[in-house]
C-alpha positions as CSV (number, residue, x, y, z in Angstrom):
1,X,-0.5,-49.5,-3.3
2,X,-4.4,-48.6,-2.9
3,X,-3.7,-46.6,0.3
4,X,-1.3,-43.9,-1.2
5,X,-3.7,-43.4,-4.0
6,X,-6.5,-43.0,-1.7
7,X,-4.5,-40.4,0.3
8,X,-3.6,-38.5,-2.8
9,X,-7.5,-38.4,-3.5
10,X,-8.2,-36.8,-0.2
11,X,-5.4,-34.4,-0.6
12,X,-6.8,-33.3,-4.0
13,X,-10.2,-32.9,-2.6
14,X,-8.9,-30.6,0.2
15,X,-7.0,-28.6,-2.4
16,X,-10.0,-27.8,-4.4
17,X,-12.0,-26.8,-1.3
18,X,-9.5,-23.9,-0.8
19,X,-12.0,-21.3,-2.1
20,X,-12.7,-19.0,0.9
21,X,-12.9,-15.4,0.3
22,X,-12.1,-12.3,2.6
23,X,-15.1,-10.7,4.3
24,X,-17.2,-8.4,2.1
25,X,-16.4,-4.6,2.6
26,X,-19.4,-2.2,2.6
27,X,-18.8,1.4,2.1
28,X,-20.1,3.8,4.9
29,X,-23.2,5.6,4.3
30,X,-22.6,9.3,3.3
31,X,-25.1,12.0,3.4
32,X,-24.1,13.8,0.2
33,X,-26.0,16.9,-0.8
34,X,-28.0,16.8,-4.0
35,X,-26.2,19.7,-5.6
36,X,-23.6,22.3,-4.8
37,X,-24.7,25.8,-3.7
38,X,-24.2,27.5,-7.1
39,X,-24.0,31.1,-7.8
40,X,-23.6,33.0,-11.1
41,X,-21.7,32.4,-13.3
42,X,-21.4,28.9,-12.3
43,X,-23.6,26.2,-13.7
44,X,-23.7,22.4,-13.1
45,X,-21.7,20.5,-15.6
46,X,-22.8,17.0,-17.0
47,X,-20.5,14.2,-15.7
48,X,-18.3,12.7,-18.2
49,X,-16.9,9.4,-16.9
50,X,-15.2,8.7,-20.4
51,X,-13.0,12.0,-20.1
52,X,-9.4,11.7,-19.5
53,X,-7.6,13.4,-16.6
54,X,-5.6,15.9,-18.6
55,X,-3.0,18.6,-17.7
56,X,-5.3,21.0,-16.1
57,X,-2.8,23.9,-15.9
58,X,-2.9,24.3,-19.8
59,X,-6.3,25.7,-19.3
60,X,-4.7,29.0,-18.1
61,X,-2.9,29.5,-21.4
62,X,0.4,30.2,-19.8
63,X,3.3,28.7,-21.6
64,X,5.7,29.6,-18.8
65,X,3.5,27.9,-16.3
66,X,3.3,24.7,-18.7
67,X,7.1,24.7,-18.8
68,X,7.6,24.8,-15.0
69,X,4.8,21.9,-14.5
70,X,6.8,19.7,-17.0
71,X,10.1,20.3,-15.2
72,X,8.4,19.6,-12.0
73,X,6.7,16.3,-13.2
74,X,10.2,15.3,-14.6
75,X,12.4,16.0,-11.8
76,X,10.3,16.0,-8.5
77,X,11.7,13.7,-5.7
78,X,8.3,13.6,-4.4
79,X,6.9,12.0,-7.4
80,X,10.1,9.6,-7.5
81,X,9.2,8.5,-3.9
82,X,5.7,7.9,-4.7
83,X,6.7,5.9,-7.8
84,X,9.3,3.7,-5.8
85,X,6.4,3.0,-3.1
86,X,4.1,2.0,-6.1
87,X,6.7,-0.4,-7.4
88,X,7.1,-1.8,-3.9
89,X,3.4,-2.3,-3.3
90,X,3.3,-4.0,-6.8
91,X,6.0,-6.5,-5.8
92,X,4.3,-7.2,-2.6
93,X,1.3,-8.0,-4.6
94,X,3.2,-10.4,-6.7
95,X,4.6,-12.1,-3.7
96,X,1.2,-12.5,-2.0
97,X,-0.4,-13.8,-5.5
98,X,2.3,-16.4,-5.5
99,X,0.8,-18.2,-2.4
100,X,-2.2,-19.3,-4.4
101,X,0.2,-21.9,-6.4
102,X,2.2,-24.9,-5.3
103,X,5.8,-24.5,-4.5
104,X,8.2,-26.6,-6.1
105,X,11.5,-27.4,-4.9
106,X,14.6,-29.5,-6.0
107,X,17.0,-30.9,-3.3
108,X,20.3,-32.3,-4.5
109,X,22.8,-33.5,-1.8
110,X,25.9,-35.6,-1.9
111,X,27.8,-36.2,1.3
112,X,30.3,-38.8,2.8
113,X,30.0,-39.0,6.6
114,X,31.2,-40.9,9.5
115,X,28.6,-42.0,12.1
116,X,29.6,-42.0,15.8
117,X,29.7,-45.4,17.6
118,X,29.0,-43.5,20.8
119,X,25.8,-42.0,19.7
120,X,22.7,-42.6,21.9
121,X,21.1,-46.0,21.6
122,X,17.7,-46.7,20.4
123,X,17.6,-50.1,21.8
124,X,20.0,-51.2,24.8
125,X,20.1,-54.7,23.3
126,X,21.5,-53.4,20.0
127,X,25.0,-52.2,19.5
128,X,26.2,-49.1,17.8
129,X,28.9,-49.3,15.1
130,X,30.9,-46.6,13.6
131,X,30.6,-46.5,9.8
132,X,31.9,-44.3,7.0
133,X,29.5,-44.2,4.1
134,X,28.3,-41.8,1.2
135,X,24.9,-40.5,0.9
136,X,23.4,-39.1,-2.4
137,X,19.9,-37.7,-2.7
138,X,18.0,-36.2,-5.6
139,X,14.6,-35.0,-4.5
140,X,11.8,-33.0,-5.9
141,X,9.3,-31.7,-3.6
142,X,5.8,-29.8,-3.8
143,X,3.9,-28.0,-1.2
144,X,0.7,-26.3,-1.1
145,X,-1.5,-24.5,1.5
146,X,-5.1,-25.1,1.2
147,X,-6.8,-21.9,1.9
148,X,-9.9,-23.2,3.5
149,X,-10.6,-20.2,5.8
150,X,-9.5,-17.3,3.7
151,X,-6.0,-16.4,5.0
152,X,-4.4,-16.2,1.8
153,X,-7.3,-14.7,-0.1
154,X,-7.4,-12.0,2.5
155,X,-3.7,-11.4,2.2
156,X,-4.1,-10.9,-1.8
157,X,-7.1,-8.7,-1.2
158,X,-4.9,-6.6,1.2
159,X,-1.9,-6.6,-1.2
160,X,-4.3,-5.5,-4.1
161,X,-5.9,-2.9,-2.3
162,X,-2.4,-1.6,-1.1
163,X,-1.1,-1.5,-4.6
164,X,-4.1,0.4,-5.7
165,X,-3.7,2.8,-2.8
166,X,-0.2,3.4,-3.9
167,X,-1.1,4.1,-7.5
168,X,-3.7,6.6,-6.3
169,X,-1.2,8.1,-4.0
170,X,1.1,8.7,-6.8
171,X,-1.8,10.5,-8.7
172,X,-2.6,12.5,-5.5
173,X,1.1,13.4,-5.4
174,X,1.1,14.5,-8.9
175,X,-2.2,16.7,-8.3
176,X,-0.5,18.2,-5.1
177,X,2.8,19.1,-6.9
178,X,1.1,20.7,-10.0
179,X,-1.3,22.7,-7.7
180,X,1.7,23.6,-5.5
181,X,3.7,24.9,-8.7
182,X,0.6,26.8,-10.0
183,X,0.0,28.4,-6.6
184,X,3.7,29.4,-6.2
185,X,3.9,30.7,-9.8
186,X,0.7,32.8,-9.6
187,X,1.7,34.2,-6.2
188,X,5.1,35.2,-7.7
189,X,3.3,36.9,-10.8
190,X,0.9,38.7,-8.3
191,X,3.8,40.0,-6.5
192,X,5.6,41.0,-9.9
193,X,2.2,43.0,-10.8
194,X,2.4,44.7,-7.3
195,X,6.1,45.6,-7.8
196,X,5.2,47.1,-11.2
197,X,2.4,49.1,-9.4
198,X,4.8,50.4,-6.7
199,X,7.5,51.1,-9.2
200,X,5.1,53.4,-11.1
201,X,4.1,55.0,-7.8
202,X,7.7,55.7,-6.9
203,X,8.2,57.3,-10.3
204,X,5.1,59.3,-9.7
205,X,6.0,60.3,-6.1
206,X,9.7,61.2,-7.3
207,X,8.1,63.7,-9.9
208,X,5.7,65.1,-7.0
209,X,8.9,65.5,-4.9
210,X,10.7,67.5,-7.7
211,X,7.6,69.6,-7.9
212,X,7.5,70.4,-4.1
213,X,11.1,71.0,-4.1
214,X,10.8,73.4,-7.0
215,X,8.1,75.2,-5.5
216,X,9.8,75.4,-2.2
217,X,12.9,76.7,-3.9
218,X,10.7,79.4,-5.4
219,X,9.3,80.3,-2.0
220,X,5.8,79.2,-3.0
221,X,5.5,76.7,-0.1
222,X,7.2,75.6,3.0
223,X,9.4,72.7,3.6
224,X,6.8,70.8,5.1
225,X,5.5,69.9,1.7
226,X,8.9,68.6,0.8
227,X,9.2,66.6,4.2
228,X,5.7,65.1,3.6
229,X,6.4,63.9,0.2
230,X,10.0,62.5,1.0
231,X,8.3,60.6,3.9
232,X,5.7,59.1,1.5
233,X,8.5,58.3,-1.1
234,X,10.6,56.6,1.8
235,X,7.6,54.5,2.8
236,X,6.8,53.3,-0.6
237,X,10.3,52.3,-1.3
238,X,10.2,50.2,2.1
239,X,7.2,48.4,0.5
240,X,9.4,47.5,-2.5
241,X,12.1,45.8,-0.5
242,X,9.2,43.8,1.4
243,X,7.6,42.7,-2.0
244,X,11.1,41.6,-3.2
245,X,11.6,39.5,-0.2
246,X,8.2,37.9,-0.9
247,X,9.1,37.3,-4.5
248,X,12.2,35.6,-3.6
249,X,10.4,33.1,-1.4
250,X,8.1,32.1,-4.1
251,X,10.9,31.9,-6.6
252,X,12.8,29.6,-4.2
253,X,9.7,27.3,-3.8
254,X,9.5,27.1,-7.5
255,X,13.1,26.0,-7.8
256,X,12.4,23.3,-5.2
257,X,9.3,22.1,-6.7
258,X,11.0,21.7,-10.3
259,X,14.0,20.0,-8.9
260,X,16.2,22.8,-9.9
261,X,17.1,23.8,-6.3
262,X,16.4,27.3,-4.7
263,X,19.9,28.8,-5.2
264,X,20.1,28.6,-8.9
265,X,16.7,29.1,-10.0
266,X,15.8,32.3,-11.5
267,X,12.6,33.6,-13.3
268,X,12.1,36.8,-15.1
269,X,9.5,39.2,-13.9
270,X,6.2,39.5,-15.7
271,X,2.9,41.3,-14.6
272,X,-0.6,40.0,-14.9
273,X,-3.0,41.4,-17.5
274,X,-4.2,44.8,-16.9
275,X,-7.7,44.0,-16.7
276,X,-9.2,40.7,-15.9
277,X,-6.7,37.8,-16.2
278,X,-8.1,34.6,-17.9
279,X,-9.6,32.2,-15.4
280,X,-10.6,28.8,-17.0
281,X,-14.1,27.6,-16.6
282,X,-14.2,24.6,-14.3
283,X,-16.8,21.8,-14.8
284,X,-18.5,21.1,-11.5
285,X,-20.7,18.0,-11.9
286,X,-22.6,16.6,-9.0
287,X,-21.4,16.2,-5.5
288,X,-21.3,12.5,-5.8
289,X,-18.8,12.7,-8.7
290,X,-16.3,14.0,-6.1
291,X,-15.9,10.6,-4.8
292,X,-14.6,9.3,-8.1
293,X,-12.5,12.5,-9.0
294,X,-10.5,13.1,-5.8
295,X,-7.4,10.9,-5.4
296,X,-7.4,11.3,-1.6
297,X,-10.9,10.1,-1.4
298,X,-10.1,7.0,-3.6
299,X,-7.0,6.5,-1.4
300,X,-9.1,6.6,1.6
301,X,-11.6,3.9,0.2
302,X,-8.6,1.8,-0.6
303,X,-7.2,2.1,2.8
304,X,-10.6,0.8,4.0
305,X,-10.1,-2.4,1.7
306,X,-6.6,-3.0,3.2
307,X,-8.1,-2.9,6.8
308,X,-10.8,-5.0,5.8
309,X,-8.5,-7.6,4.3
310,X,-6.4,-7.6,7.5
311,X,-9.7,-8.2,9.5
312,X,-10.0,-11.3,7.2
313,X,-6.4,-12.4,8.0
314,X,-7.2,-11.9,11.6
315,X,-10.5,-14.0,11.4
316,X,-8.7,-16.8,9.7
317,X,-6.3,-17.2,12.6
318,X,-9.2,-18.8,14.6
319,X,-9.3,-21.8,12.2
320,X,-6.8,-24.6,11.3
321,X,-4.1,-23.9,8.9
322,X,-3.7,-26.8,6.3
323,X,-0.9,-27.8,4.1
324,X,-0.4,-30.5,1.7
325,X,2.9,-31.8,0.6
326,X,4.4,-34.4,-1.8
327,X,8.0,-35.3,-2.5
328,X,9.7,-38.0,-4.7
329,X,13.2,-38.9,-5.5
330,X,16.1,-41.3,-5.3
331,X,18.7,-42.0,-2.4
332,X,21.7,-44.2,-2.4
333,X,24.8,-44.8,-0.8
334,X,26.6,-45.6,-4.0
335,X,26.3,-43.1,-6.8
336,X,26.0,-45.8,-9.7
337,X,23.0,-47.3,-7.9
338,X,21.3,-43.9,-7.3
339,X,18.7,-44.4,-10.2
340,X,18.1,-47.9,-9.6
341,X,14.6,-49.2,-8.6
342,X,15.5,-49.9,-5.0
343,X,16.7,-46.2,-4.4
344,X,13.3,-44.7,-5.1
345,X,11.7,-42.7,-2.2
346,X,8.4,-40.7,-2.2
347,X,6.0,-39.3,0.3
348,X,2.6,-37.7,0.6
349,X,1.4,-35.9,3.6
350,X,-0.9,-33.2,5.1
351,X,-0.4,-31.2,8.0
352,X,-3.0,-29.4,10.2
353,X,-2.1,-26.7,12.8
354,X,-4.8,-25.5,15.2
355,X,-4.2,-23.2,18.2
356,X,-5.8,-24.4,21.2
357,X,-4.8,-21.9,23.8
358,X,-2.9,-18.6,23.2
359,X,-4.0,-16.6,26.3
360,X,-6.4,-14.4,24.0
361,X,-3.8,-13.3,21.5
362,X,-5.6,-14.3,18.4
363,X,-8.9,-12.6,19.6
364,X,-6.7,-9.4,20.8
365,X,-5.4,-9.3,17.1
366,X,-8.9,-9.7,15.7
367,X,-10.0,-6.9,18.0
368,X,-7.1,-4.6,16.9
369,X,-8.0,-5.3,13.2
370,X,-11.6,-4.5,13.7
371,X,-10.6,-1.1,15.5
372,X,-8.2,-0.5,12.4
373,X,-10.9,-0.9,10.1
374,X,-13.2,1.3,11.9
375,X,-10.4,4.0,12.1
376,X,-10.1,3.9,8.2
377,X,-14.0,4.2,7.9
378,X,-13.8,7.4,10.1
379,X,-11.0,8.5,8.0
380,X,-12.9,8.0,4.9
381,X,-15.8,10.0,6.1
382,X,-13.5,12.8,7.3
383,X,-11.9,13.0,3.8
384,X,-15.2,13.3,2.1
385,X,-16.5,16.0,4.6
386,X,-13.2,17.9,4.0
387,X,-13.4,17.5,0.2
388,X,-17.0,18.9,-0.1
389,X,-16.1,21.8,2.0
390,X,-13.1,22.6,-0.1
391,X,-15.5,22.7,-3.1
392,X,-18.0,24.7,-1.5
393,X,-15.3,27.2,-0.3
394,X,-14.0,27.5,-3.9
395,X,-17.3,27.9,-5.6
396,X,-18.4,30.8,-3.3
397,X,-14.9,32.3,-3.5
398,X,-14.6,32.5,-7.3
399,X,-18.0,34.4,-7.7
400,X,-17.1,36.8,-4.9
401,X,-13.6,37.5,-6.2
402,X,-14.8,38.3,-9.7
403,X,-17.2,40.8,-8.4
404,X,-14.6,42.5,-6.2
405,X,-12.0,42.5,-8.9
406,X,-14.3,44.4,-11.3
407,X,-15.4,46.8,-8.4
408,X,-11.5,47.2,-7.7
409,X,-10.9,48.1,-11.3
410,X,-13.5,51.0,-11.1
411,X,-12.0,52.1,-7.9
412,X,-8.5,52.3,-9.4
413,X,-9.9,54.5,-12.3
414,X,-11.6,56.8,-9.9
415,X,-8.3,57.1,-7.9
416,X,-6.4,58.0,-11.0
417,X,-8.9,60.8,-11.8
418,X,-8.7,62.0,-8.2
419,X,-4.9,62.3,-8.4
420,X,-5.0,64.3,-11.6
421,X,-7.4,66.7,-10.2
422,X,-5.4,67.1,-7.0
423,X,-2.2,67.6,-8.9
424,X,-3.8,70.3,-11.0
425,X,-5.3,72.0,-8.0
426,X,-2.0,72.0,-6.0
427,X,-0.1,73.5,-9.0
428,X,-2.8,76.0,-9.2
429,X,-2.5,76.8,-5.6
430,X,-5.8,76.1,-4.4
431,X,-5.3,72.8,-2.7
432,X,-3.2,71.8,0.1
433,X,-0.1,69.4,-0.3
434,X,-2.0,66.9,2.1
435,X,-4.7,66.4,-0.5
436,X,-2.0,65.5,-3.2
437,X,-0.3,63.1,-0.8
438,X,-3.8,61.5,0.1
439,X,-4.7,61.1,-3.4
440,X,-1.2,59.4,-4.3
441,X,-1.7,57.0,-1.3
442,X,-5.3,56.1,-2.4
443,X,-4.0,55.3,-6.1
444,X,-1.4,53.0,-4.8
445,X,-3.7,51.2,-2.6
446,X,-6.4,50.9,-5.3
447,X,-3.9,49.8,-7.9
448,X,-2.2,47.2,-5.5
449,X,-5.8,46.0,-4.6
450,X,-6.5,45.4,-8.2
451,X,-3.2,43.3,-8.6
452,X,-3.9,41.3,-5.5
453,X,-7.5,40.5,-6.5
454,X,-6.3,39.4,-10.0
455,X,-4.0,37.1,-8.3
456,X,-6.4,35.7,-5.8
457,X,-8.8,34.9,-8.8
458,X,-6.3,32.8,-10.3
459,X,-5.3,31.1,-6.9
460,X,-8.9,30.5,-6.2
461,X,-9.3,28.8,-9.6
462,X,-6.4,26.5,-8.8
463,X,-7.7,25.7,-5.5
464,X,-11.0,24.8,-6.9
465,X,-9.4,22.5,-9.7
466,X,-7.5,20.8,-6.7
467,X,-10.5,20.6,-4.6
468,X,-12.3,18.8,-7.6
469,X,-9.5,16.3,-7.9
470,X,-8.1,17.7,-11.1
471,X,-9.4,18.6,-14.5
472,X,-11.2,16.4,-16.8
473,X,-10.8,17.2,-20.5
474,X,-12.5,15.3,-23.2
475,X,-10.2,12.9,-24.8
476,X,-9.3,13.8,-28.4
477,X,-10.9,11.6,-31.1
478,X,-8.9,8.6,-31.7
479,X,-6.6,9.4,-28.7
């Protein structure tokens, strides 16, 4: 019995030797700027790695937006899809992890069979006989693949990175969803504000039309003044219809994003604040912090890890595959004697499979895996460069829009004073009606520009938060 024990010792030594690991992944070198190009009122924020990724939309202080965001998070099919993919990736990881352990199996079999007397002979000097007999087997088997060359470890590393990427994709889907909801909401509120401006202009122009009609009836002016004012009013009413169409599109988008569906979703009109809408202060941090904050950057990095693990699997294919097995049980043709000592059976074994010639298939697979890894490296660099561009665009856009909005407010006040003067001069008979129409048009343009810039400031703030990978709010004490 010394030989089986010696074989078992060799198998155990081979099992303990299975400690290969996948190839080490090195992140590509990135030429990141030392700081953002800041412009007042921006300032660099101190990084806070312990801060929690919070509901960034609450910084706008809009309860209606908060409610829409919650509905979207609860009902979005996009998030449900990302969540299902995460569950799928985690199940695949569990399956890959199972390969690290021995596989235990139980085989129970009972049969009564007749052996043919005409079966092929194993020896021409012996005769075959037809027999009818029972066969009962109870066997326990153990098998294990010794991962000497890292195939299983690479599979586990790839499954781990894939599960992490799916989790990051879920976070990215949540960020994109909430950003889309905020964008559609602020676009809708901007249109509401423009509709309010145009409605007030329509009321003003109707009063001007009544004034022109009264003066025409008195013979003070010609019918040209009435026709000009009517044309201006018709043009403004056309803008109302176009704005209502835009509003309906943003409302439909919100219905889809929140899971309610476009046909049955309605949102009451509400205008933005008259002066400057509240725009939250966004902590910028250093450019290198962006690599930790943006979900798409993290997902691109995990994609590199997946490709690197696949490269490890391709490299392991050049080496032998070693499997260890052991089995023990009982077999008997008579059921009462199944557990007698002569019925005992056992086996210990090892198998080695080494490809010798495959016409270059393994090397081609390795080349494909290497190219796939290089593709993910290029994708990672592209995502990082795009992220930095988006942050710089957001920073410069916010400062410019703040100044433009302040100037537009002053322009609107000036246009209102010009209209008052033009109206008084026309009523006094010292100005033409063309001056009055021009003043009305200028006021409408100025007020609509104020509304548009107010909305653009909010949209740019959302864009910047999205570009930075979401908002980081300091976690509450004890939270």
